[in-house]
C-alpha positions, 0 to 999 in steps of 0.5 A: 503277745501270747495271742500273737505267738499262738497265731504265728504257730498256728499259721506255721503248722498250716503251712507245713501241712500244705507243704507235706501234702504237696510233697506227697502228691508230687511224689505220687505223680512221679511213680510208675502206674501199676502194670496191666496183668498179662492175659492167659493164653487161649485154649485151642482144640483142633478137630474135624470130620470127613465125608466122601462125596456120593457122586465121586469117591475121590472127593471128600467134604471136610467139616471143621469142629475146632474150638477156641476158649479162654479169650473173648475173640474165639475166631480162628484161621484154618490151614489144611494139608491133604496128605501132600495132595494139596492144601486149603485155607477154607474153614470147611473145604472140599477136596478131590484127591488125585488118586486112590490111597491113604492120606494123612490129612492135617488141620492146623488152627490158629487163634487170634492170640497166636496159639495153634493146635493141629489134628491129623486123620487118615483118609482112605480114598478109593477110586470111583466105581463105574455105574451104568444102566443094567438091562435084563429080561426076566419077563416072558411077555416083553423085552427089558428096556431103557427108554428116553424121550426128548423133543423131536430133533431133526438133525442130531446124533446119539452116542453111547457105549455098551457091553453084553455078558452071559447069564446064569445059563451061559447064554447071551441074548441080543441087545438093541438100539432103536432110534424112532420118531413119535412112534416107538413101533419097530416098523416106524423106526428111523433105524434099529440095530441088533447088537450081537455077542460074537457074530456080526451085528445087523439091522432089525428095522429101518434098512432097505435091502440095498442098505443091508447089502452095503452095510459093513458091520463089525463082529460083536465082542463079549464083556468089553465096552464098545462105542456106538454112534448113530446120526440122522438128518431130516428136512421135514418133508422126506424120510430121514437118512442115518449113519451108523458107527460101531466100535470105530467102524463106519457101518453105513453112511446116509442110508435112507430110512424105510419101513418093512414093506416099502411097497405098502403105501399105507405103511410108507405113509405111516412111517413118514408121518412118525419120522418126518421131524427126526428122532424123538425116542431112544430105546435100548432093549434086551432079548425078546418078547417071548423069552427070558434072559438074566444075561447083561446088557449094559449101557453107559455114557449116553449123549444126545446131540442136536444140530437144529440150531445150526451148531451141535449142542448136547441136549441130554447126557447121563453117565450114571455116576450121580445115581445109586447102584440098584436104583430103578430107572423107571420114573414111576418107581424113582421120580428122579429118573429122567427116563420114560415110564415105559422103562422095564427091568432097567436099573443102575449097575455098578462094577465091583 
């Protein structure tokens, strides 16, 4: 009897233990899990630097130096306000301001968790300074010269603007534009024009007596930019004809190119052989071979056009804005120069 009772009690204890374990387990299953801890927000620091473009002082390149810390994903988006002059969402934008002035540029960066930060810097923008070729003549054995050589163009034109001004002695020397073929000798010019300061311009080479008499040259001006355009046409057989326009005034139209002595058969033949295929060299010269002048002859906005393909295209352009003031335009001095190695005393000038 005792053994039966002991066995019954033992079974009862085991059943109660199983019941309690089931009850505890069931209660634990009904409990809410522990909450996931909220991560700390990121730390965002907005920062940037700016650099003016070498070719255009209205254009700035912006470098975004912002950082995000405290979270795994440290990327961010960028929002730029260029002082009310435009906006950008690029990380490292370039912006050209509409005018000179002070601009409060603001960068706002936003981390992936939504945290933002901003930085503002004042950018002082100045208008671009005009640059040009500056030709002087301080050597007494040659002229100052900017020379450009291109492939021969049978039918084309060259356009540019120029201005002249006095040197330290108050005098202004003559400037020249010479359009030649394969020879740069004056007597073999298609046409060469002398640009005066306060007197009517005149032909120096390439013009017959009839052309000189018929020319309608305007008077030169001092210290002002004046446009010049010379066009030419050749057929590969005869000497070219040319048209000259200065300051909006048509000087001559379709004038035949000639040499110094049209009665000298050898000179005429030499001239024809060098210009028969049209223009090949362009020379902007200042003063003379036998004197000096520190006056100024400035040349800008050079464009050479060719119509040989049937439609006019620009084969060379230079406004000098991409150059540095003071640079020598002789390629033996500055290998980036596109001009001829016979350039002399031609540098990059800049207005103040």
